[in-house]
Backbone as JSON, one array per atom type, in Angstrom:
{
  "sequence": "MLASHADRERAVDVLRAGFSEGRLQQDEFTKRVERAYQARTVGELQLVVSDLPQGPMAVQPALGPPPGFGPPVPRTFLPAPPPPTNGKAVGSMVCGVLTTMTAGLTGLPAVILGHKARAEIRRTGEGGDGFAIAGLVLGWLSVAGWAFFVMVLVLAGISSSG",
  "N": [[41.74, 59.68, 70.24], [43.68, 61.56, 72.42], [44.81, 64.86, 71.8], [48.09, 66.17, 71.51], [50.26, 68.89, 72.58], [52.11, 69.3, 70.58], [50.73, 68.21, 68.38], [48.67, 70.09, 68.11], [50.19, 72.36, 67.43], [51.23, 71.57, 64.95], [48.87, 71.45, 63.48], [48.16, 74.16, 63.53], [50.3, 75.17, 62.08], [49.69, 74.14, 59.56], [47.36, 75.57, 59.11], [48.44, 78.19, 59.05], [49.98, 78.02, 56.74], [47.95, 77.64, 54.85], [46.61, 80.08, 55.13], [48.62, 81.89, 54.35], [48.83, 81.2, 51.68], [46.53, 82.15, 50.68], [44.2, 80.69, 50.96], [42.55, 80.87, 53.1], [40.51, 83.29, 54.73], [41.18, 86.15, 56.87], [39.48, 86.27, 59.21], [38.39, 83.67, 59.28], [40.73, 82.18, 59.51], [41.59, 83.01, 62.07], [39.48, 82.02, 63.67], [39.75, 79.27, 63.22], [42.31, 78.77, 64.23], [41.86, 79.28, 66.95], [40.02, 77.18, 67.45], [41.74, 75.05, 66.99], [43.61, 75.26, 69.07], [41.9, 74.81, 71.19], [41.07, 72.24, 70.81], [40.56, 68.93, 71.93], [40.95, 66.35, 71.04], [42.59, 64.34, 68.5], [40.96, 63.9, 66.35], [39.26, 66.16, 66.37], [41.13, 68.1, 65.68], [41.74, 67.23, 63.13], [39.41, 67.82, 61.76], [39.58, 70.57, 61.71], [41.62, 71.15, 59.89], [41.1, 69.63, 57.65], [40.24, 70.35, 55.06], [42.38, 71.59, 53.91], [45.51, 71.57, 52.12], [48.45, 69.64, 52.99], [50.83, 70.91, 52.67], [52.67, 73.48, 50.85], [51.35, 74.11, 47.6], [51.83, 73.88, 44.07], [50.96, 76.56, 41.9], [48.25, 76.34, 39.74], [47.25, 77.69, 36.87], [43.97, 78.61, 36.46], [43.15, 75.96, 36.31], [42.75, 74.35, 38.56], [42.34, 71.75, 41.1], [42.88, 68.28, 40.15], [40.12, 66.37, 38.8], [38.11, 64.53, 41.1], [40.05, 64.36, 42.97], [40.69, 64.56, 46.22], [41.31, 66.65, 49.12], [44.55, 66.16, 50.55], [45.23, 64.19, 53.46], [46.81, 65.39, 56.3], [49.98, 64.08, 57.29], [50.31, 63.91, 60.01], [47.86, 63.2, 61.07], [47.32, 60.67, 60.2], [46.89, 57.14, 60.84], [49.23, 55.35, 62.89], [51.71, 53.21, 61.47], [51.42, 49.62, 61.61], [53.35, 47.68, 63.96], [56.25, 45.7, 63.01], [55.99, 42.12, 62.53], [57.22, 39.7, 64.73], [59.68, 37.42, 63.76], [60.41, 35.02, 65.04], [58.12, 34.47, 66.45], [56.31, 33.85, 64.43], [57.62, 31.58, 63.44], [57.38, 29.94, 65.69], [54.6, 29.51, 65.79], [54.24, 28.18, 63.34], [55.78, 25.86, 63.76], [54.29, 24.84, 65.88], [51.81, 24.29, 64.65], [52.67, 22.38, 62.86], [53.11, 20.22, 64.52], [51.02, 18.43, 64.48], [51.37, 17.12, 62.08], [53.88, 16.06, 62.22], [53.95, 14.21, 64.17], [54.36, 15.34, 66.66], [57.03, 16.08, 66.82], [57.95, 18.64, 66.3], [57.24, 20.05, 68.48], [58.88, 20.79, 70.69], [60.74, 22.69, 69.48], [58.78, 24.62, 68.89], [58.01, 25.49, 71.44], [60.42, 26.55, 72.44], [61.01, 28.59, 70.53], [58.7, 30.12, 70.89], [58.91, 31.1, 73.55], [61.29, 32.61, 73.33], [60.47, 34.45, 71.39], [58.39, 35.84, 72.72], [59.86, 37.12, 74.7], [61.48, 38.82, 73.13], [59.48, 40.36, 71.93], [58.38, 41.75, 74.09], [60.61, 43.27, 74.72], [61.24, 44.75, 72.35], [58.85, 45.71, 71.29], [57.62, 44.69, 69.05], [55.15, 43.13, 66.88], [53.02, 40.17, 66.97], [52.5, 38.63, 69.2], [50.29, 36.99, 69.62], [50.75, 34.95, 67.75], [53.03, 33.8, 68.91], [51.99, 32.88, 71.34], [50.12, 31.01, 70.41], [51.85, 29.15, 69.23], [53.25, 28.37, 71.53], [51.2, 27.14, 73.09], [50.37, 25.0, 71.43], [52.84, 23.7, 71.18], [53.47, 23.02, 73.88], [51.32, 21.3, 74.39], [51.99, 19.21, 72.68], [54.46, 18.4, 73.81], [53.53, 17.59, 76.33], [51.89, 15.49, 75.52], [53.81, 13.7, 74.46], [55.24, 13.22, 76.83], [53.29, 11.94, 78.38], [52.92, 9.64, 76.78], [55.46, 8.4, 76.95], [55.51, 7.95, 79.71], [53.42, 6.09, 79.97], [54.53, 3.97, 78.49], [56.75, 3.37, 80.12], [55.49, 2.62, 82.52], [54.07, 0.41, 81.58], [56.19, -1.25, 80.92], [57.33, -1.67, 83.47], [55.24, -2.96, 84.82], [54.97, -5.3, 83.31], [57.37, -6.6, 83.68], [57.38, -7.34, 86.3]],
  "CA": [[43.03, 59.85, 70.87], [43.87, 62.94, 72.87], [45.8, 65.63, 71.04], [49.18, 66.74, 72.28], [50.58, 70.26, 72.22], [52.78, 69.25, 69.27], [49.68, 68.02, 67.37], [48.01, 71.38, 67.91], [51.11, 73.25, 66.73], [51.29, 71.15, 63.55], [47.62, 71.88, 62.84], [48.25, 75.61, 63.35], [51.23, 75.38, 60.97], [48.93, 73.9, 58.31], [46.47, 76.72, 58.94], [49.25, 79.33, 58.64], [50.33, 77.83, 55.33], [46.74, 77.89, 54.09], [46.35, 81.52, 55.17], [49.62, 82.6, 53.55], [48.58, 80.9, 50.27], [45.28, 82.77, 50.29], [43.11, 79.71, 51.03], [41.7, 81.24, 54.23], [40.4, 84.71, 55.06], [41.72, 86.46, 58.2], [38.57, 85.89, 60.29], [38.3, 82.2, 59.32], [42.0, 81.72, 60.04], [41.58, 83.26, 63.51], [38.56, 81.07, 64.3], [40.31, 77.92, 63.16], [43.43, 78.69, 65.17], [41.24, 79.13, 68.27], [39.5, 75.82, 67.54], [42.87, 74.11, 67.06], [44.18, 75.32, 70.42], [40.91, 74.3, 72.13], [40.76, 70.84, 70.49], [41.03, 67.94, 72.9], [41.3, 65.1, 70.38], [43.19, 64.43, 67.18], [39.85, 63.99, 65.42], [38.85, 67.57, 66.3], [42.16, 68.81, 64.91], [41.62, 66.83, 61.73], [38.3, 68.58, 61.19], [40.0, 71.97, 61.54], [42.53, 71.29, 58.74], [40.84, 68.59, 56.64], [40.04, 70.89, 53.72], [43.61, 72.28, 53.5], [46.62, 70.66, 51.8], [49.41, 69.56, 54.08], [51.99, 71.73, 52.39], [52.44, 74.4, 49.74], [51.09, 73.47, 46.32], [52.14, 74.72, 42.91], [49.79, 77.26, 41.38], [47.83, 75.91, 38.41], [46.39, 78.77, 36.39], [42.6, 78.33, 36.01], [42.87, 74.53, 36.17], [42.26, 73.8, 39.82], [42.81, 70.39, 41.37], [42.36, 67.28, 39.23], [38.81, 65.89, 39.22], [38.12, 63.35, 41.96], [41.22, 64.4, 43.85], [40.32, 65.27, 47.44], [42.46, 67.22, 49.84], [45.31, 65.13, 51.25], [45.19, 64.22, 54.92], [48.17, 65.6, 56.82], [50.62, 62.88, 57.84], [50.13, 63.94, 61.46], [46.59, 62.62, 61.46], [47.19, 59.3, 59.71], [47.21, 56.18, 61.89], [50.6, 54.86, 62.9], [51.8, 51.9, 60.82], [51.53, 48.55, 62.61], [54.73, 47.24, 64.16], [56.55, 44.46, 62.28], [55.74, 40.88, 63.26], [58.43, 39.0, 65.14], [59.89, 36.2, 62.98], [60.41, 33.84, 65.9], [56.72, 34.19, 66.8], [55.75, 33.14, 63.28], [58.23, 30.25, 63.45], [56.78, 29.17, 66.78], [53.27, 29.08, 65.4], [54.37, 27.19, 62.27], [56.21, 24.6, 64.4], [53.16, 24.34, 66.66], [50.83, 23.7, 63.73], [53.28, 21.18, 62.27], [53.14, 19.09, 65.46], [50.01, 17.43, 64.09], [51.85, 16.36, 60.92], [55.19, 15.45, 62.5], [53.77, 13.38, 65.37], [54.81, 16.07, 67.83], [58.47, 16.32, 66.84], [58.25, 20.07, 66.25], [56.69, 20.67, 69.69], [59.94, 21.44, 71.48], [61.13, 23.95, 68.83], [57.69, 25.6, 69.02], [58.07, 26.04, 72.79], [61.63, 27.37, 72.55], [60.82, 29.8, 69.73], [57.63, 30.92, 71.5], [59.42, 31.84, 74.71], [62.24, 33.62, 72.85], [59.71, 35.49, 70.69], [57.68, 36.68, 73.69], [60.86, 37.98, 75.34], [61.85, 39.87, 72.17], [58.33, 41.24, 71.72], [58.32, 42.65, 75.26], [61.76, 44.17, 74.69], [61.29, 45.61, 71.17], [57.54, 46.24, 70.93], [57.15, 44.12, 67.79], [53.88, 42.42, 66.92], [53.1, 38.72, 66.84], [52.36, 37.95, 70.48], [49.29, 35.93, 69.44], [51.42, 33.83, 67.08], [53.91, 33.15, 69.87], [51.16, 32.15, 72.31], [49.57, 29.83, 69.72], [52.94, 28.18, 69.13], [53.52, 27.84, 72.87], [50.13, 26.23, 73.49], [50.46, 23.76, 70.64], [54.09, 23.04, 71.52], [53.36, 22.4, 75.2], [50.42, 20.15, 74.26], [52.78, 18.14, 72.07], [55.42, 17.92, 74.81], [52.77, 16.85, 77.33], [51.48, 14.22, 74.89], [54.96, 12.8, 74.44], [55.55, 12.83, 78.22], [52.29, 10.95, 78.76], [53.2, 8.43, 76.03], [56.65, 7.79, 77.55], [55.12, 7.46, 81.03], [52.64, 4.87, 79.77], [55.48, 2.91, 78.1], [57.56, 2.99, 81.29], [54.62, 1.86, 83.43], [53.79, -0.89, 80.97], [57.42, -2.06, 81.04], [57.5, -2.04, 84.87], [54.2, -3.92, 85.21], [55.17, -6.58, 82.61], [58.57, -7.27, 84.19], [57.2, -7.66, 87.72]],
  "C": [[43.17, 61.33, 71.24], [44.99, 63.61, 72.09], [46.86, 66.18, 71.98], [49.4, 68.19, 71.84], [51.25, 70.3, 70.84], [51.77, 69.03, 68.14], [48.97, 69.33, 67.07], [48.89, 72.34, 67.12], [51.22, 72.87, 65.25], [50.03, 71.57, 62.81], [47.64, 73.39, 62.58], [49.23, 75.94, 62.22], [50.54, 75.16, 59.63], [48.0, 75.07, 58.05], [47.24, 77.95, 58.49], [49.62, 79.23, 57.16], [49.12, 78.11, 54.45], [46.4, 79.37, 54.03], [47.33, 82.26, 54.27], [49.44, 82.34, 52.05], [47.27, 81.5, 49.79], [44.09, 81.82, 50.31], [42.13, 80.03, 52.15], [41.68, 82.76, 54.37], [40.89, 84.91, 56.5], [40.79, 85.98, 59.32], [38.42, 84.37, 60.41], [39.58, 81.61, 59.88], [42.03, 81.86, 61.56], [40.67, 82.26, 64.23], [39.13, 79.66, 64.32], [41.5, 77.74, 64.1], [42.91, 78.52, 66.6], [40.72, 77.72, 68.47], [40.63, 74.8, 67.68], [43.46, 74.09, 68.47], [43.2, 74.8, 71.48], [40.6, 72.83, 71.91], [41.36, 69.91, 71.54], [41.5, 66.66, 72.23], [41.92, 65.36, 69.01], [42.09, 64.54, 66.12], [39.34, 65.41, 65.27], [39.85, 68.38, 65.5], [42.05, 68.47, 63.43], [40.49, 67.59, 61.05], [38.7, 70.03, 60.9], [40.82, 72.15, 60.26], [42.2, 70.35, 57.58], [40.67, 69.12, 55.23], [41.26, 71.64, 53.19], [44.67, 71.25, 53.12], [47.65, 70.7, 52.91], [50.67, 70.38, 53.84], [51.71, 72.64, 51.22], [52.25, 73.62, 48.43], [51.44, 74.44, 45.19], [50.85, 75.34, 42.4], [49.5, 76.77, 39.97], [46.87, 76.97, 37.88], [45.08, 78.23, 35.82], [42.3, 76.85, 35.84], [42.25, 73.95, 37.43], [42.78, 72.38, 40.03], [42.22, 69.4, 40.37], [41.0, 66.76, 39.71], [38.93, 64.62, 40.04], [39.27, 63.31, 42.94], [40.87, 65.23, 45.07], [41.54, 65.85, 48.11], [43.22, 66.12, 50.59], [45.19, 65.31, 52.76], [46.61, 64.43, 55.42], [48.7, 64.34, 57.49], [50.43, 62.78, 59.35], [48.9, 63.17, 61.88], [46.37, 61.21, 60.93], [47.51, 58.33, 60.83], [48.65, 55.7, 61.77], [50.65, 53.5, 62.22], [51.95, 50.81, 61.89], [52.98, 48.12, 62.77], [55.0, 45.96, 63.38], [56.31, 43.24, 63.16], [57.06, 40.19, 63.52], [58.54, 37.68, 64.38], [59.88, 34.94, 63.82], [58.99, 33.47, 66.32], [56.05, 33.43, 65.66], [56.31, 31.72, 63.22], [57.66, 29.36, 64.53], [55.4, 28.65, 66.4], [53.34, 28.01, 64.31], [54.79, 25.84, 62.86], [55.07, 24.0, 65.22], [52.1, 23.69, 65.79], [51.37, 22.41, 63.13], [53.37, 20.01, 63.24], [52.13, 18.02, 65.08], [50.5, 16.58, 62.93], [53.18, 15.67, 61.17], [55.14, 14.58, 63.76], [54.39, 14.04, 66.6], [56.28, 16.39, 67.87], [58.83, 17.8, 66.8], [57.69, 20.81, 67.48], [57.74, 21.42, 70.49], [60.47, 22.7, 70.79], [60.04, 25.02, 68.93], [57.74, 26.27, 70.39], [59.27, 26.98, 72.92], [61.47, 28.69, 71.78], [59.76, 30.71, 70.34], [58.12, 31.73, 72.68], [60.41, 32.92, 74.29], [61.5, 34.78, 72.17], [59.01, 36.41, 71.69], [58.65, 37.61, 74.41], [61.26, 39.13, 74.41], [60.71, 40.86, 71.96], [58.19, 42.22, 72.88], [59.44, 43.68, 75.21], [61.68, 45.18, 73.54], [59.96, 46.23, 70.78], [57.02, 45.74, 69.59], [55.79, 43.47, 67.98], [54.1, 40.93, 66.86], [52.96, 37.97, 68.14], [51.34, 36.81, 70.38], [49.88, 34.71, 68.75], [52.29, 33.07, 68.07], [53.1, 32.33, 70.88], [50.57, 30.9, 71.67], [50.64, 28.76, 69.59], [53.27, 27.55, 70.47], [52.46, 26.82, 73.3], [50.24, 24.91, 72.74], [51.74, 22.99, 70.96], [54.02, 22.34, 72.86], [52.38, 21.22, 75.19], [51.15, 18.95, 73.65], [53.76, 17.54, 73.07], [54.7, 17.11, 75.88], [52.29, 15.51, 76.78], [52.61, 13.22, 74.83], [55.33, 12.34, 75.85], [54.57, 11.77, 78.7], [52.56, 9.62, 78.07], [54.39, 7.68, 76.63], [56.32, 7.23, 78.92], [54.32, 6.16, 80.92], [53.55, 3.72, 79.36], [56.3, 2.43, 79.28], [56.71, 2.17, 82.26], [54.26, 0.51, 82.88], [55.0, -1.82, 81.07], [57.64, -2.53, 82.47], [56.48, -3.11, 85.26], [54.39, -5.26, 84.51], [56.39, -7.31, 83.12], [58.39, -7.74, 85.64], [56.26, -8.73, 87.96]]
}
């Protein structure tokens, strides 16, 4: 992912904190600041600050960091949390799957919930589009099956009465 100007500034802030705490020498600080401003990706910025803590730490006399405890990754460089899944999309998929056990009676709710979920997902940016599509497909297959069944009954009734 390409780094923004704000990402570079946050990395330089981490470097400044490391320098002011005595974790970096002047020449290393200068080189890292140059690398931070020249970085094109977030990964390059992460390499510049990966060995520094993300904020000031309390001084532990002669103890050092706990064993097995690596440097924390700054929050800036962590992946964004996934968006929440839309509840109507989940409901649509559940209704679509239940069409096989309810002889297609949950097909229409699956279609309605699927269309409403897709509209909400486009508007809010929530996750669950795959669930909504699965519910729509299964729901429409159920509706088409019922339509075919009713059509066959009507045609059988017309042909037997004539």
